[in-house]
C-alpha positions as CSV (number, residue, x, y, z in Angstrom):
1,M,111.4,98.5,112.4
2,V,107.7,98.3,111.6
3,V,105.4,101.2,112.5
4,F,101.7,100.8,113.0
5,D,99.1,103.6,112.8
6,G,97.4,104.9,115.9
7,K,94.3,107.0,115.8
8,K,94.0,110.1,113.6
9,N,95.7,113.1,115.2
10,K,93.3,115.6,116.8
11,H,95.1,118.6,115.3
12,R,94.6,117.3,111.7
13,M,91.0,116.5,112.5
14,K,90.5,120.1,113.7
15,A,92.1,121.4,110.5
16,Y,89.9,119.2,108.4
17,P,87.2,117.0,110.0
18,E,86.9,114.9,106.8
19,Y,90.5,113.9,107.0
20,K,90.8,110.2,106.1
21,G,87.0,110.1,106.3
22,Q,86.6,107.9,103.3
23,R,88.4,105.0,105.0
24,T,85.6,104.5,107.5
25,A,83.0,104.4,104.7
26,T,85.1,101.9,102.7
27,K,85.4,99.6,105.7
28,K,81.7,99.7,106.3
29,A,80.9,99.0,102.7
30,R,83.2,95.9,102.7
31,S,81.7,94.7,106.1
32,V,85.2,94.4,107.6
33,D,85.2,92.3,110.8
34,M,87.2,94.7,113.0
35,D,87.6,92.2,115.8
36,D,89.3,89.8,113.3
37,F,91.4,92.7,111.9
38,V,92.6,93.6,115.4
39,K,93.4,90.0,116.1
40,Q,95.4,89.6,112.9
41,Q,97.3,92.8,113.7
42,T,98.2,91.5,117.1
43,E,99.4,88.2,115.6
44,V,101.6,90.1,113.1
45,K,103.2,92.2,115.9
46,A,103.9,88.9,117.8
47,I,105.5,87.4,114.7
48,L,107.7,90.5,114.2
49,Q,108.7,90.4,117.9
50,C,109.7,86.8,117.6
51,L,111.9,87.8,114.7
52,C,113.5,90.6,116.8
53,V,112.1,93.3,114.5
54,P,111.3,96.4,116.5
55,V,107.6,97.2,116.5
56,I,106.3,100.7,117.3
57,H,102.6,101.5,117.8
58,K,101.4,104.5,119.8
59,F,97.7,104.7,120.2
60,D,97.7,108.5,119.8
61,Q,100.2,108.8,117.0
62,E,100.0,108.4,113.3
63,A,102.7,106.2,111.7
64,D,103.8,108.9,109.3
65,D,104.8,111.2,112.2
66,I,106.7,108.5,114.1
67,I,108.6,107.6,110.9
68,W,109.5,111.3,110.4
69,L,110.8,111.6,113.9
70,H,113.0,108.5,113.6
71,A,114.2,109.4,110.2
72,R,115.3,112.8,111.6
73,R,117.1,111.2,114.6
74,C,118.9,108.7,112.3
75,K,120.0,111.6,110.0
76,R,121.4,113.5,113.0
77,L,123.5,110.4,113.8
78,G,124.7,110.2,110.2
79,E,122.9,106.9,109.6
80,S,121.1,106.0,106.3
81,V,117.3,105.5,106.4
82,V,115.2,103.4,103.9
83,I,111.5,103.9,104.2
84,V,109.5,101.0,102.8
85,S,106.2,102.5,101.7
86,T,103.9,103.3,98.7
87,D,102.9,106.6,100.4
88,K,103.9,109.6,98.3
89,D,103.9,111.8,101.5
90,F,107.3,110.4,102.3
91,N,108.9,112.0,99.2
92,Q,109.1,115.2,101.2
93,L,111.7,113.5,103.4
94,L,114.1,112.4,100.7
95,S,117.7,113.5,101.1
96,P,121.2,112.0,100.7
97,N,120.5,110.1,104.0
98,V,116.9,109.1,103.3
99,S,115.5,107.0,100.5
100,I,112.3,105.1,99.9
101,W,111.8,101.5,98.7
102,H,108.5,101.2,96.7
103,P,107.5,97.5,97.1
104,W,104.9,97.5,94.3
105,Q,107.2,99.1,91.7
106,N,110.3,97.2,93.1
107,K,112.1,100.5,92.9
108,R,114.3,102.7,95.1
109,I,113.3,106.4,95.1
110,T,116.0,108.9,96.0
111,H,116.4,112.7,96.1
112,K,118.2,112.3,92.8
113,N,115.5,110.4,90.8
114,V,112.3,111.6,92.4
115,Q,111.9,114.4,89.9
116,E,112.1,112.0,87.0
117,I,109.6,109.6,88.6
118,Y,107.0,112.1,90.1
119,N,107.8,115.4,88.3
120,Y,108.7,117.3,91.5
121,S,111.6,117.6,93.9
122,P,111.5,116.7,97.6
123,E,111.3,120.4,98.4
124,E,108.2,120.8,96.1
125,C,106.5,117.6,97.4
126,V,104.3,119.3,100.0
127,D,103.1,122.1,97.6
128,W,102.6,119.5,94.9
129,L,100.4,117.3,97.1
130,S,98.6,120.4,98.5
131,L,97.7,121.6,95.0
132,L,96.5,118.2,93.7
133,G,95.1,116.9,97.0
134,D,95.5,113.4,98.2
135,K,92.6,110.9,97.6
136,S,94.1,108.3,99.9
137,D,93.8,110.7,102.8
138,N,90.6,112.4,101.5
139,I,92.5,115.8,101.3
140,P,91.1,118.2,98.7
141,G,93.4,120.1,96.4
142,A,93.0,123.3,94.4
143,K,90.0,123.4,92.1
144,G,90.9,123.5,88.5
145,I,94.5,122.6,88.9
146,G,95.7,119.2,87.6
147,V,99.1,117.6,87.1
148,K,100.1,120.0,84.3
149,G,98.7,123.0,86.1
150,A,100.6,122.1,89.3
151,R,103.9,121.9,87.4
152,K,103.2,125.2,85.7
153,F,102.3,126.8,89.0
154,L,105.5,125.7,90.8
155,D,107.6,126.7,87.8
156,E,106.1,130.2,87.7
157,Y,105.7,131.0,91.5
158,G,108.2,128.6,93.1
159,S,105.8,127.8,96.0
160,I,102.3,128.4,97.3
161,L,103.7,130.7,100.0
162,N,105.5,132.8,97.4
163,Y,102.2,133.2,95.5
164,I,100.4,134.2,98.6
165,K,103.0,136.8,99.4
166,G,102.5,138.4,95.9
167,A,104.8,136.7,93.5
168,G,103.7,137.0,89.9
169,E,100.2,137.9,88.7
170,E,97.1,136.6,90.5
171,M,95.3,133.7,88.9
172,N,91.5,133.9,88.3
173,K,90.8,130.3,89.0
174,F,93.0,130.1,92.1
175,T,93.2,133.4,93.8
176,R,95.6,134.3,96.6
177,S,92.8,134.1,99.1
178,Q,92.0,130.6,98.0
179,A,95.7,129.7,98.1
180,E,96.1,131.0,101.6
181,E,93.2,128.9,102.9
182,L,94.5,125.8,101.1
183,F,98.1,126.4,102.3
184,Y,97.3,126.6,106.0
185,R,94.9,123.7,105.9
186,N,96.9,121.3,103.7
187,R,100.2,122.1,105.4
188,T,98.8,120.8,108.7
189,L,97.5,117.7,106.9
190,I,100.5,116.9,104.7
191,D,103.7,118.7,105.8
192,L,105.3,116.2,108.3
193,R,108.1,118.5,109.3
194,H,105.8,121.4,110.0
195,F,103.3,119.2,111.9
196,A,105.9,117.4,114.1
197,R,107.7,120.6,115.0
198,R,104.5,122.4,115.9
199,Y,102.4,119.7,117.5
200,L,104.6,116.8,118.5
201,K,107.3,118.7,120.3
202,G,110.1,116.9,118.4
203,D,112.4,114.9,120.6
204,K,110.0,115.2,123.6
205,V,107.8,112.5,122.1
206,N,108.7,109.4,124.0
207,I,108.6,106.3,121.8
208,Q,109.7,103.0,123.3
209,I,111.4,100.5,120.9
210,N,111.2,96.9,122.0
211,K,113.6,94.5,120.3
212,G,114.7,91.1,121.5
213,D,118.3,89.8,121.1
214,K,117.4,86.3,120.0
215,I,114.9,84.9,117.5
216,D,112.2,82.9,119.4
217,K,111.7,80.0,117.0
218,R,109.5,78.1,119.4
219,E,106.9,80.9,119.9
220,L,107.1,81.7,116.2
221,G,106.2,78.1,115.4
222,I,103.2,78.2,117.7
223,I,101.8,81.3,116.1
224,T,102.6,80.4,112.4
225,S,101.3,76.9,112.7
226,K,97.8,78.3,113.3
227,Y,97.9,79.9,109.8
228,D,99.8,77.1,108.0
229,I,102.8,79.4,107.4
230,N,105.4,77.1,108.8
231,S,107.9,78.2,106.2
232,F,108.6,81.2,108.6
233,T,110.5,78.9,110.9
234,K,112.8,77.5,108.2
235,D,116.5,78.5,108.3
236,S,116.2,79.8,104.7
237,F,113.6,82.4,105.9
238,L,115.2,83.2,109.2
239,K,118.7,83.8,107.9
240,T,117.8,87.3,106.8
241,F,116.5,88.3,110.2
242,K,119.6,86.8,111.9
243,K,121.7,89.3,110.0
244,I,120.0,92.3,111.6
245,L,120.4,91.1,115.2
């Protein structure tokens, strides 16, 4: 299935109004034609539906949260999940049932090799990203703490919450008071499990999955011919999608 982003969640915006704020500025700087962008997105969805690939897009839901909900449901059914993404936020979901395919690195990330690749475990992912911040989502981290400092912090205190509760000696450059403020803000912005359980009501979120039972080669040809990508209608391309019907 392919999941598209809806609007930014109001609870994340309340926690940090500048959440993903840099993206709007970047679009304006590049003079993006939003009408054209929406048209292209609509065409992509139509192509996927012709190929019988489930498409999910809820106007009021961010894609990350929808992916978490479905990954959890699949795990409960004993099914394996592969998330195709370059987003490090999904490393927090890694388990024996959930892995990530990184398309740029052409690499599969699992709960066994994530430590070697990113220097933290799935259980440490939220704290790691909270300490360092996330530039892609415009989330600030702890001042004065870099990659080495984050690894040293987690090795010494175990987690940000442990530190807040009094584990070890208090740091001068990152006090417990500062840690508490960062913890509650960034957990809302980064921790998918926490956010979904608190704000999305788990299984009560109704997400419709629309999937056809037969590839619509005719409609696919009409759409792709407009963009000179007729190779999409060839059997060599379609055979992969026929396998998933």
